N, CA and C atoms as a LAMMPS dump frame, in Angstrom:
ITEM: TIMESTEP
0
ITEM: NUMBER OF ATOMS
486
ITEM: BOX BOUNDS ff ff ff
-5.0000000000000000e+02 5.0000000000000000e+02
-5.0000000000000000e+02 5.0000000000000000e+02
-5.0000000000000000e+02 5.0000000000000000e+02
ITEM: ATOMS id mol type element x y z
1 1 1 N 86.88 411.137 -148.069
2 1 2 C 86.67 412.39 -148.836
3 1 3 C 85.263 412.825 -148.798
4 2 1 N 84.401 411.824 -149.173
5 2 2 C 82.937 412.108 -149.186
6 2 3 C 82.391 412.647 -147.871
7 3 1 N 82.948 412.051 -146.753
8 3 2 C 82.555 412.597 -145.434
9 3 3 C 82.89 414.06 -145.286
10 4 1 N 84.121 414.388 -145.724
11 4 2 C 84.539 415.744 -145.464
12 4 3 C 83.746 416.706 -146.322
13 5 1 N 83.377 416.263 -147.558
14 5 2 C 82.574 417.08 -148.39
15 5 3 C 81.139 417.188 -147.781
16 6 1 N 80.609 416.135 -147.222
17 6 2 C 79.307 416.219 -146.564
18 6 3 C 79.371 417.206 -145.366
19 7 1 N 80.353 417.046 -144.609
20 7 2 C 80.648 417.854 -143.441
21 7 3 C 80.655 419.276 -143.752
22 8 1 N 81.249 419.639 -144.896
23 8 2 C 81.379 420.984 -145.378
24 8 3 C 79.994 421.543 -145.736
25 9 1 N 79.029 420.716 -146.096
26 9 2 C 77.731 421.162 -146.404
27 9 3 C 76.681 420.997 -145.363
28 10 1 N 77.197 420.814 -144.148
29 10 2 C 76.294 420.544 -143.029
30 10 3 C 75.286 421.671 -142.778
31 11 1 N 75.738 422.881 -142.952
32 11 2 C 74.716 423.984 -142.685
33 11 3 C 73.64 424.059 -143.823
34 12 1 N 74.01 423.789 -145.085
35 12 2 C 73 423.711 -146.05
36 12 3 C 72.014 422.583 -145.83
37 13 1 N 72.608 421.473 -145.309
38 13 2 C 71.635 420.317 -145.119
39 13 3 C 70.733 420.623 -143.909
40 14 1 N 71.285 421.265 -142.908
41 14 2 C 70.408 421.563 -141.775
42 14 3 C 69.346 422.579 -142.069
43 15 1 N 69.75 423.595 -142.847
44 15 2 C 68.758 424.526 -143.307
45 15 3 C 67.664 423.872 -144.166
46 16 1 N 68.02 422.993 -145.024
47 16 2 C 67.11 422.358 -145.921
48 16 3 C 66.189 421.46 -145.079
49 17 1 N 66.723 420.771 -144.001
50 17 2 C 65.819 419.967 -143.145
51 17 3 C 64.943 420.889 -142.433
52 18 1 N 65.356 422.016 -141.967
53 18 2 C 64.538 422.977 -141.249
54 18 3 C 63.402 423.467 -142.073
55 19 1 N 63.705 423.671 -143.377
56 19 2 C 62.755 424.038 -144.393
57 19 3 C 61.799 422.934 -144.52
58 20 1 N 62.157 421.741 -144.609
59 20 2 C 61.199 420.489 -144.79
60 20 3 C 60.308 420.476 -143.527
61 21 1 N 60.855 420.674 -142.387
62 21 2 C 59.96 420.553 -141.072
63 21 3 C 59.041 421.804 -141.13
64 22 1 N 59.473 422.955 -141.509
65 22 2 C 58.546 424.056 -141.527
66 22 3 C 57.419 423.857 -142.621
67 23 1 N 57.772 423.361 -143.78
68 23 2 C 56.774 423.191 -144.811
69 23 3 C 55.785 422.098 -144.357
70 24 1 N 56.307 421.058 -143.685
71 24 2 C 55.43 420.06 -143.019
72 24 3 C 54.469 420.6 -142.111
73 25 1 N 54.912 421.486 -141.314
74 25 2 C 54.183 422.061 -140.174
75 25 3 C 53.141 422.974 -140.912
76 26 1 N 53.451 423.754 -141.896
77 26 2 C 52.412 424.514 -142.717
78 26 3 C 51.392 423.653 -143.285
79 27 1 N 51.8 422.546 -143.952
80 27 2 C 50.876 421.567 -144.482
81 27 3 C 49.86 421.053 -143.406
82 28 1 N 50.41 420.74 -142.261
83 28 2 C 49.598 420.186 -141.186
84 28 3 C 48.629 421.347 -140.718
85 29 1 N 49.159 422.586 -140.616
86 29 2 C 48.334 423.702 -140.191
87 29 3 C 47.111 423.901 -141.115
88 30 1 N 47.242 423.624 -142.395
89 30 2 C 46.241 423.836 -143.286
90 30 3 C 45.468 422.521 -143.52
91 31 1 N 45.597 421.587 -142.695
92 31 2 C 44.943 420.34 -142.759
93 31 3 C 44.922 419.679 -144.168
94 32 1 N 46.083 419.511 -144.671
95 32 2 C 46.238 418.989 -146.076
96 32 3 C 46.133 417.428 -146.156
97 33 1 N 46.137 416.885 -144.945
98 33 2 C 46.112 415.395 -144.971
99 33 3 C 47.475 414.724 -144.94
100 34 1 N 47.455 413.519 -144.403
101 34 2 C 48.737 412.756 -144.241
102 34 3 C 49.29 412.409 -145.549
103 35 1 N 48.396 412.03 -146.568
104 35 2 C 49.008 411.613 -147.847
105 35 3 C 49.668 412.751 -148.55
106 36 1 N 49.104 413.964 -148.437
107 36 2 C 49.678 415.082 -149.119
108 36 3 C 50.92 415.507 -148.446
109 37 1 N 50.956 415.348 -147.096
110 37 2 C 52.164 415.687 -146.285
111 37 3 C 53.312 414.747 -146.753
112 38 1 N 53.001 413.479 -146.698
113 38 2 C 54.056 412.504 -147.097
114 38 3 C 54.481 412.75 -148.582
115 39 1 N 53.48 412.985 -149.44
116 39 2 C 53.964 413.23 -150.872
117 39 3 C 54.884 414.402 -151.021
118 40 1 N 54.483 415.546 -150.412
119 40 2 C 55.309 416.742 -150.553
120 40 3 C 56.647 416.69 -149.845
121 41 1 N 56.679 416.047 -148.588
122 41 2 C 57.92 415.87 -147.953
123 41 3 C 58.838 414.872 -148.629
124 42 1 N 58.255 413.78 -149.22
125 42 2 C 59.019 412.891 -150.087
126 42 3 C 59.608 413.65 -151.298
127 43 1 N 58.842 414.498 -151.967
128 43 2 C 59.351 415.231 -153.123
129 43 3 C 60.522 416.161 -152.66
130 44 1 N 60.229 416.863 -151.558
131 44 2 C 61.318 417.773 -151.065
132 44 3 C 62.574 416.881 -150.796
133 45 1 N 62.411 415.798 -150.123
134 45 2 C 63.573 415.012 -149.728
135 45 3 C 64.348 414.456 -150.939
136 46 1 N 63.622 413.947 -151.911
137 46 2 C 64.222 413.385 -153.155
138 46 3 C 65.014 414.578 -153.902
139 47 1 N 64.316 415.756 -153.955
140 47 2 C 64.986 416.85 -154.711
141 47 3 C 66.223 417.268 -153.822
142 48 1 N 66.172 417.343 -152.599
143 48 2 C 67.318 417.766 -151.686
144 48 3 C 68.544 416.811 -151.878
145 49 1 N 68.164 415.412 -151.91
146 49 2 C 69.261 414.508 -152.061
147 49 3 C 69.798 414.604 -153.436
148 50 1 N 69.012 414.682 -154.499
149 50 2 C 69.532 414.916 -155.799
150 50 3 C 70.434 416.054 -155.982
151 51 1 N 69.979 417.274 -155.368
152 51 2 C 70.83 418.41 -155.472
153 51 3 C 72.11 418.198 -154.796
154 52 1 N 72.164 417.555 -153.639
155 52 2 C 73.343 417.282 -152.82
156 52 3 C 74.287 416.399 -153.603
157 53 1 N 73.68 415.239 -154.291
158 53 2 C 74.551 414.38 -155.017
159 53 3 C 75.102 415.101 -156.267
160 54 1 N 74.287 415.898 -156.9
161 54 2 C 74.778 416.69 -158.076
162 54 3 C 75.898 417.578 -157.674
163 55 1 N 75.882 418.07 -156.455
164 55 2 C 76.979 418.965 -155.979
165 55 3 C 78.137 418.107 -155.521
166 56 1 N 77.932 417.006 -154.893
167 56 2 C 79.1 416.301 -154.243
168 56 3 C 79.771 415.294 -155.087
169 57 1 N 79.063 414.687 -155.954
170 57 2 C 79.814 413.521 -156.811
171 57 3 C 80.891 414.003 -157.78
172 58 1 N 80.694 415.11 -158.408
173 58 2 C 81.716 415.531 -159.298
174 58 3 C 82.976 415.956 -158.502
175 59 1 N 82.764 416.666 -157.438
176 59 2 C 83.859 417.082 -156.516
177 59 3 C 84.604 415.879 -155.959
178 60 1 N 83.799 414.86 -155.42
179 60 2 C 84.419 413.748 -154.888
180 60 3 C 85.23 412.881 -155.933
181 61 1 N 84.713 412.747 -157.178
182 61 2 C 85.437 412.173 -158.168
183 61 3 C 86.805 412.906 -158.534
184 62 1 N 86.658 414.213 -158.647
185 62 2 C 87.904 415.042 -159.01
186 62 3 C 88.863 414.997 -157.928
187 63 1 N 88.495 415.105 -156.629
188 63 2 C 89.503 415.132 -155.6
189 63 3 C 90.125 413.741 -155.401
190 64 1 N 89.303 412.68 -155.628
191 64 2 C 89.86 411.301 -155.399
192 64 3 C 90.882 411.08 -156.538
193 65 1 N 90.573 411.618 -157.814
194 65 2 C 91.533 411.432 -158.94
195 65 3 C 92.832 412.204 -158.718
196 66 1 N 92.69 413.445 -158.055
197 66 2 C 93.822 414.32 -157.83
198 66 3 C 94.686 413.636 -156.67
199 67 1 N 94.072 413.117 -155.704
200 67 2 C 94.856 412.398 -154.645
201 67 3 C 95.6 411.206 -155.22
202 68 1 N 94.94 410.344 -156.007
203 68 2 C 95.417 409.25 -156.66
204 68 3 C 96.725 409.683 -157.538
205 69 1 N 96.422 410.689 -158.352
206 69 2 C 97.486 411.091 -159.28
207 69 3 C 98.721 411.619 -158.451
208 70 1 N 98.427 412.339 -157.463
209 70 2 C 99.424 412.898 -156.668
210 70 3 C 100.378 411.86 -155.986
211 71 1 N 99.687 410.769 -155.661
212 71 2 C 100.552 409.682 -154.983
213 71 3 C 101.349 408.929 -156.079
214 72 1 N 100.842 408.844 -157.295
215 72 2 C 101.586 408.159 -158.303
216 72 3 C 102.692 408.985 -158.97
217 73 1 N 102.61 410.243 -158.953
218 73 2 C 103.61 411.125 -159.606
219 73 3 C 104.89 411.258 -158.765
220 74 1 N 106.033 411.226 -159.455
221 74 2 C 107.292 411.535 -158.801
222 74 3 C 107.488 412.952 -158.762
223 75 1 N 107.207 413.693 -159.886
224 75 2 C 107.277 415.157 -160.046
225 75 3 C 105.919 415.684 -159.712
226 76 1 N 105.771 416.061 -158.415
227 76 2 C 104.336 416.574 -157.974
228 76 3 C 104.003 417.779 -158.635
229 77 1 N 104.923 418.613 -159.117
230 77 2 C 104.585 419.839 -159.829
231 77 3 C 103.823 419.528 -161.113
232 78 1 N 103.916 418.343 -161.622
233 78 2 C 103.203 417.99 -162.877
234 78 3 C 101.785 417.607 -162.702
235 79 1 N 101.336 417.765 -161.505
236 79 2 C 99.918 417.356 -161.131
237 79 3 C 98.838 417.968 -162.09
238 80 1 N 98.993 419.326 -162.411
239 80 2 C 98.113 419.985 -163.267
240 80 3 C 98.082 419.484 -164.614
241 81 1 N 99.155 418.828 -165.089
242 81 2 C 99.217 418.229 -166.374
243 81 3 C 98.439 416.976 -166.535
244 82 1 N 98.324 416.184 -165.503
245 82 2 C 97.643 414.896 -165.653
246 82 3 C 96.126 414.994 -165.216
247 83 1 N 95.782 416.054 -164.64
248 83 2 C 94.34 416.257 -164.23
249 83 3 C 93.47 416.714 -165.264
250 84 1 N 92.296 416.025 -165.433
251 84 2 C 91.342 416.626 -166.39
252 84 3 C 90.577 417.794 -165.745
253 85 1 N 90.351 418.934 -166.446
254 85 2 C 89.668 420.049 -165.817
255 85 3 C 88.236 419.538 -165.439
256 86 1 N 87.856 419.887 -164.21
257 86 2 C 86.43 419.414 -163.759
258 86 3 C 85.4 420.261 -164.35
259 87 1 N 84.142 419.872 -164.132
260 87 2 C 82.952 420.687 -164.616
261 87 3 C 82.494 421.608 -163.578
262 88 1 N 83.129 421.823 -162.431
263 88 2 C 82.61 422.803 -161.477
264 88 3 C 83.641 423.874 -161.233
265 89 1 N 83.124 425.062 -160.898
266 89 2 C 83.948 426.37 -160.915
267 89 3 C 85.125 426.187 -159.935
268 90 1 N 84.979 425.728 -158.746
269 90 2 C 86.148 425.626 -157.722
270 90 3 C 87.231 424.817 -158.313
271 91 1 N 86.894 423.643 -159.01
272 91 2 C 87.882 422.821 -159.464
273 91 3 C 88.567 423.481 -160.682
274 92 1 N 87.845 424.172 -161.493
275 92 2 C 88.475 424.877 -162.651
276 92 3 C 89.446 425.964 -162.13
277 93 1 N 88.964 426.634 -161.074
278 93 2 C 89.887 427.677 -160.57
279 93 3 C 91.198 427.053 -159.847
280 94 1 N 90.949 425.957 -159.217
281 94 2 C 92.176 425.162 -158.638
282 94 3 C 93.065 424.748 -159.722
283 95 1 N 92.564 424.195 -160.898
284 95 2 C 93.39 423.736 -161.888
285 95 3 C 94.172 424.897 -162.541
286 96 1 N 93.478 426.034 -162.657
287 96 2 C 94.099 427.172 -163.227
288 96 3 C 95.191 427.724 -162.4
289 97 1 N 94.975 427.699 -161.006
290 97 2 C 96.003 428.084 -160.166
291 97 3 C 97.197 427.17 -160.114
292 98 1 N 96.942 425.822 -160.236
293 98 2 C 98.049 424.966 -160.301
294 98 3 C 98.799 425.072 -161.506
295 99 1 N 98.137 425.336 -162.628
296 99 2 C 98.856 425.614 -163.926
297 99 3 C 99.727 426.669 -163.943
298 100 1 N 99.194 427.841 -163.339
299 100 2 C 99.935 429.08 -163.236
300 100 3 C 101.17 428.962 -162.292
301 101 1 N 101.041 428.195 -161.185
302 101 2 C 102.113 427.831 -160.194
303 101 3 C 103.152 426.956 -160.912
304 102 1 N 102.684 425.996 -161.682
305 102 2 C 103.637 425.137 -162.505
306 102 3 C 104.457 425.953 -163.472
307 103 1 N 103.713 426.843 -164.213
308 103 2 C 104.404 427.676 -165.224
309 103 3 C 105.401 428.565 -164.511
310 104 1 N 105.049 429.166 -163.464
311 104 2 C 105.984 430.026 -162.678
312 104 3 C 107.251 429.225 -162.229
313 105 1 N 107.013 428.059 -161.724
314 105 2 C 108.125 427.132 -161.243
315 105 3 C 109.032 426.791 -162.459
316 106 1 N 108.482 426.566 -163.517
317 106 2 C 109.248 426.157 -164.769
318 106 3 C 110.135 427.465 -165.13
319 107 1 N 109.511 428.579 -165.057
320 107 2 C 110.241 429.893 -165.431
321 107 3 C 111.392 430.001 -164.404
322 108 1 N 111.152 429.853 -163.1
323 108 2 C 112.209 429.89 -162.109
324 108 3 C 113.337 428.953 -162.426
325 109 1 N 113.055 427.695 -162.767
326 109 2 C 114.025 426.691 -163.098
327 109 3 C 114.875 427.09 -164.207
328 110 1 N 114.049 427.585 -165.338
329 110 2 C 114.827 428.126 -166.411
330 110 3 C 115.818 429.267 -166.104
331 111 1 N 115.325 430.116 -165.268
332 111 2 C 116.158 431.235 -164.847
333 111 3 C 117.426 430.846 -164.086
334 112 1 N 117.256 429.838 -163.236
335 112 2 C 118.312 429.258 -162.477
336 112 3 C 119.358 428.549 -163.474
337 113 1 N 118.759 427.752 -164.42
338 113 2 C 119.585 427.103 -165.41
339 113 3 C 120.451 428.122 -166.163
340 114 1 N 119.794 429.145 -166.584
341 114 2 C 120.423 430.186 -167.422
342 114 3 C 121.544 430.892 -166.565
343 115 1 N 121.224 431.186 -165.305
344 115 2 C 122.271 431.819 -164.465
345 115 3 C 123.385 430.944 -164.246
346 116 1 N 123.152 429.626 -164.113
347 116 2 C 124.182 428.623 -163.83
348 116 3 C 125.071 428.564 -165.056
349 117 1 N 124.463 428.492 -166.251
350 117 2 C 125.188 428.404 -167.535
351 117 3 C 126.034 429.649 -167.744
352 118 1 N 125.439 430.835 -167.448
353 118 2 C 126.223 432.037 -167.537
354 118 3 C 127.423 432.087 -166.629
355 119 1 N 127.252 431.531 -165.392
356 119 2 C 128.308 431.603 -164.459
357 119 3 C 129.401 430.587 -164.828
358 120 1 N 128.983 429.507 -165.302
359 120 2 C 129.956 428.513 -165.813
360 120 3 C 130.755 428.976 -166.955
361 121 1 N 130.115 429.69 -167.887
362 121 2 C 130.839 430.349 -169.011
363 121 3 C 131.731 431.401 -168.554
364 122 1 N 131.348 432.244 -167.472
365 122 2 C 132.109 433.185 -166.948
366 122 3 C 133.512 432.582 -166.382
367 123 1 N 133.198 431.551 -165.596
368 123 2 C 134.337 430.894 -164.979
369 123 3 C 135.31 430.245 -165.988
370 124 1 N 134.713 429.692 -167.04
371 124 2 C 135.581 429.16 -168.139
372 124 3 C 136.416 430.305 -168.74
373 125 1 N 135.732 431.336 -169.067
374 125 2 C 136.457 432.488 -169.673
375 125 3 C 137.538 433.012 -168.701
376 126 1 N 137.221 433.095 -167.483
377 126 2 C 138.181 433.595 -166.494
378 126 3 C 139.363 432.64 -166.401
379 127 1 N 139.171 431.366 -166.391
380 127 2 C 140.293 430.357 -166.405
381 127 3 C 141.149 430.556 -167.674
382 128 1 N 140.476 430.668 -168.788
383 128 2 C 141.156 430.9 -170.057
384 128 3 C 142.055 432.14 -170.024
385 129 1 N 141.476 433.298 -169.348
386 129 2 C 142.174 434.506 -169.258
387 129 3 C 143.453 434.306 -168.307
388 130 1 N 143.383 433.483 -167.337
389 130 2 C 144.503 433.208 -166.473
390 130 3 C 145.499 432.312 -167.058
391 131 1 N 145.058 431.405 -167.745
392 131 2 C 145.987 430.392 -168.365
393 131 3 C 146.702 430.916 -169.577
394 132 1 N 146.273 431.884 -170.156
395 132 2 C 146.933 432.37 -171.449
396 132 3 C 148.215 433.065 -171.059
397 133 1 N 148.278 433.912 -170.061
398 133 2 C 149.609 434.446 -169.731
399 133 3 C 150.549 433.447 -169.179
400 134 1 N 150.079 432.517 -168.442
401 134 2 C 150.973 431.494 -167.916
402 134 3 C 151.591 430.692 -169.058
403 135 1 N 150.793 430.3 -170.091
404 135 2 C 151.266 429.535 -171.202
405 135 3 C 152.293 430.406 -171.986
406 136 1 N 151.98 431.642 -172.113
407 136 2 C 152.92 432.564 -172.839
408 136 3 C 154.18 432.696 -172.095
409 137 1 N 154.129 432.792 -170.893
410 137 2 C 155.328 432.811 -169.956
411 137 3 C 156.177 431.534 -170.104
412 138 1 N 155.53 430.395 -170.171
413 138 2 C 156.216 429.119 -170.25
414 138 3 C 156.874 429.109 -171.672
415 139 1 N 156.273 429.469 -172.664
416 139 2 C 156.805 429.481 -174.031
417 139 3 C 157.995 430.431 -174.135
418 140 1 N 157.852 431.588 -173.519
419 140 2 C 158.892 432.509 -173.502
420 140 3 C 160.161 432.016 -172.786
421 141 1 N 159.896 431.265 -171.659
422 141 2 C 161.082 430.65 -170.973
423 141 3 C 161.654 429.509 -171.723
424 142 1 N 160.881 428.803 -172.434
425 142 2 C 161.439 427.659 -173.28
426 142 3 C 162.245 428.197 -174.43
427 143 1 N 161.84 429.295 -175.074
428 143 2 C 162.493 429.804 -176.269
429 143 3 C 163.623 430.647 -175.876
430 144 1 N 163.762 431.123 -174.66
431 144 2 C 164.899 431.97 -174.299
432 144 3 C 165.496 431.45 -173.107
433 145 1 N 166.418 430.344 -173.191
434 145 2 C 166.91 429.72 -171.985
435 145 3 C 167.832 430.629 -171.242
436 146 1 N 167.648 430.815 -169.983
437 146 2 C 168.569 431.565 -169.12
438 146 3 C 168.185 431.232 -167.73
439 147 1 N 169.045 431.69 -166.739
440 147 2 C 168.756 431.332 -165.365
441 147 3 C 167.455 432.009 -164.874
442 148 1 N 167.187 433.3 -165.256
443 148 2 C 166.042 434.013 -164.874
444 148 3 C 164.785 433.341 -165.498
445 149 1 N 164.902 432.887 -166.777
446 149 2 C 163.743 432.194 -167.446
447 149 3 C 163.491 430.883 -166.812
448 150 1 N 164.469 430.131 -166.335
449 150 2 C 164.3 429.001 -165.554
450 150 3 C 163.499 429.189 -164.354
451 151 1 N 163.974 430.219 -163.552
452 151 2 C 163.26 430.559 -162.372
453 151 3 C 161.826 430.968 -162.648
454 152 1 N 161.562 431.679 -163.672
455 152 2 C 160.173 432.071 -164.055
456 152 3 C 159.451 430.879 -164.498
457 153 1 N 160.004 429.953 -165.243
458 153 2 C 159.366 428.672 -165.65
459 153 3 C 158.903 427.919 -164.375
460 154 1 N 159.813 427.749 -163.458
461 154 2 C 159.495 426.999 -162.219
462 154 3 C 158.385 427.666 -161.437
463 155 1 N 158.33 428.993 -161.406
464 155 2 C 157.24 429.772 -160.642
465 155 3 C 155.924 429.587 -161.451
466 156 1 N 156.002 429.651 -162.756
467 156 2 C 154.847 429.34 -163.554
468 156 3 C 154.259 427.949 -163.448
469 157 1 N 155.186 427.025 -163.252
470 157 2 C 154.749 425.657 -163.099
471 157 3 C 154.078 425.514 -161.775
472 158 1 N 154.594 426.281 -160.734
473 158 2 C 153.805 426.191 -159.427
474 158 3 C 152.457 426.894 -159.58
475 159 1 N 152.382 427.935 -160.252
476 159 2 C 151.112 428.68 -160.407
477 159 3 C 150.19 427.686 -161.173
478 160 1 N 150.63 427.159 -162.241
479 160 2 C 149.754 426.317 -163.072
480 160 3 C 149.281 425.055 -162.28
481 161 1 N 150.039 424.572 -161.275
482 161 2 C 149.68 423.424 -160.596
483 161 3 C 148.6 423.665 -159.62
484 162 1 N 148.428 424.953 -159.154
485 162 2 C 147.432 425.322 -158.161
486 162 3 C 146.116 425.31 -158.777
């Protein structure tokens, strides 16, 4: 991960190195001396490395933690819940986007659960609506014995069996 982050900053590093070379050339052009050249170039180098580390280390830690957490989680959509918000803007934006995506996914799941429950209730009501006349017909046939009622009862038994 650190190599990828460094590779991403290659142009900034190259520009910084070019600036160091240019400033060294200026110092030599004004005959500042070898000790001054080494001192200023060392200061530039240390400041550049410090700036690069200040930029890279928090990102490296955050992304390593995110990768580790993602591998350990069974429910990948919960990643934003286990990550600590980082101290750098891109990470905060990423966490915010993951949180919003998770919230949207939870809303979608809730909507599907609600639709499924409503459909199940509809089917149960429909079955009840169908069974009520069948049960009424069976009761009618049992309470009024006749040849027609026996035929109706056998037909109702066939319907009820389906």
